N, C-alpha and C positions, 0 to 999 in steps of 0.2 A: 601522376596517373590516377584516374578516378576509380575508386573502390566500388565496382559495379554491384556487388552483393549487398553493400550497405546503401548505396545511392538509389537503387531501383528495386523496390520490393516486388518479389515475384511470388504469387500464390498459385500453387498447382495442386490438382487433385491427383495425387500420386499413390500408386499401390506399392511403390518401393519403400519399405520402412526406413531404409538408410537415408533416402532422399528426404523423407519427412523429418527424421532426426536432424539432418543437416540444416534444413530451413528453420526448424524450431531453434536451433543453436544460434543461427545468424540473427533471427528476430530478437532473441533474448538479449543480445548485446547491443542492440540499436538504441540510439538516444531517444527515439519515440516509443520505445517499449514500455508497457505498463510496469514492468519490473525494473526500470532503469536504476532505481535506488540500490538494487542488489547486484547489478552488473555494470552498466555504463558509468554510473557515478563512482563506482569503486575501481574503475580502470580495468575491468574484466573484459578481455577482447578475444576475438578468434584470430589465430595466427594467419599471417598473410597468405601462406601457401594454401590454406583451406578456403579463405575468403575468395581467392582468385580461381579456385578449381574444385568443383565438387568431386571430380574423378580422383584427385589427390587425396581428398578426405575419405572417400570410399576405399581406396586402396590401403590406407593407413589403418582404418578401423575394422575392415572386414575380417581380419584374423582374430579379433577379440569380440566381435559382435555376436550376441545371442538373443534370439527372438524372445520378446517379453520383458527384457531388461531395459534399464534407462541409462542414458549417457550421464556420467558423473565426473567431476573434477577431483583429482586426488588431493591437490592443494587448493583449498577453497579461495585462497587469496591470489591464485595465479589463473591465467586464461586458458582457453581451449587450444591445446596443441597435442601432438602425438604422445609425448612423454608424460602428459598430465591428465589423460582421460582413461576411463575404464567404464565397464558396464556393470551395473548393480541392480538389485531388486528395488521396486518402488519404495518399500519399507525402509531399506537401508539408505536410499537416497534421501528420504524424509528425515531419518535420524542424523545423517551427516549434515544436512542443512540446519537442523536444530542445534547440533553441537557446535557448528562452526560459524553460523550467522549471528553476529552480535548486535545488540540494540542498547541504547541508553535509556535508563529508567530511574527516576529519582536520584540522578547524579551518579549512578552506577552503570558500568559497562558490563552487560550480561549476555550470555548466549540465550537462544530461545529456550533451550532445555532448562537452564538455570532460572529464567524468569518464570517459566511455566510452573516449575516446582515451587518457587517462591510465592506465587499467587494461588496455587492449587488448581491450575487449569491444565487441560490436556494439551500436549505439545502441538499436535496437528491442528487443533482448534485455534490456538494462538497464532501459529504460522499462517494459516489460511486467512485470518483477519489482517495480518500484516501484509500479506501478498495482495490483498484487495485494496491496499493503499490506506488502511485505517491508521490514524495516529496512534503511537504506542500507548498513550493514556486511554484512548477509546478501546484499543484492542484488549487491554487489561481489564477495563471496566465491563466490557461485554456489550451485546446488542441492545439489551433493554435500557441500559443507562444511556447509550448513545441516542436511542430513539427518544427517551424522556428529555434529554438535553436539547434535541432538535425541536421537540414540541414546545419546550420552554422558550427557546430563542424565537420561535414563530409567534408565541403569545406576546413576548416583549415588543416585537415589530408591530403587531396589531394594536396593542394598548397605546403605544407611543404614537402611532399614526392617528388614532382617535383623539388623543390628548392634544396633538398638534392641530387638529381640526377645530379645537376649541370646546370640545365636549367636557361637560362637568363631571367630576368624579362620581356623582350620584347616578348620572346617566350611563357612565361606563360601567359602574357597578351593577346596574340593572341588566345591561347588555351581556355581561359575562358572569352574572350571578356571583358577584364578589362584594363583600361588605366594605363600607367606607374606610374602616380602620386598616384593613389589609391593603387596600389600594393606596392609601396615604403612605404606608410603610414601603410599598412596592416602588412608588415614584420617588422615594428618597434614596433608593439604592444607587450606588455609584455607576454601575453599568447601565441602569435605566436612564439616569441623568445624562450620561455620555451619549446614549442612543438618541435621546431628545435633542441634545445639542447638535448631533450630526444631522438630524432631520430639519431642525429649525435654522441651523447655521448661526445661532446666537445663544446666549446664556438662558438656561431654563429658569423661569421665575419660581 
């Protein structure tokens, strides 16, 4: 039997808060979700009864639903089902995620809370970076380091492209305001040599 809720995305402008909670839950567990690494990849699913029937979901959670609170899983490693959900404040939901969501960093398996404390970063800041899809190393380093890394990678692409066109180091230096010595050292770096090999398809002289 085709799982309609998963197979056919439905977006509705609903004023019913329980329906909004329902569809957010369904989308969260889809393979195509942005947060698939925190749900789908971990085997977090919505129970069949709820997937097949919004009315069943509504009848199960209405007795515990409170306006302004968020749907939360009691056991972070289990799925969405009647006996494993509750409603909590946004702050408590965030704290639960930080305490229960584990990541690997420098060979250690740490919760968001533990990693945030280790690097001296706010829990919600670190969690937001990870939820945006940042690699753990980038999330720890922060935005400025990531941007600097991106600019450096772009510079490598541009310099290697110019070198591949046959430009002399002197001309490249003038174009980018870099002295000959720095450029010579730059083009001797392993990652730059590798980039040139990729571009040329042959050994860099």
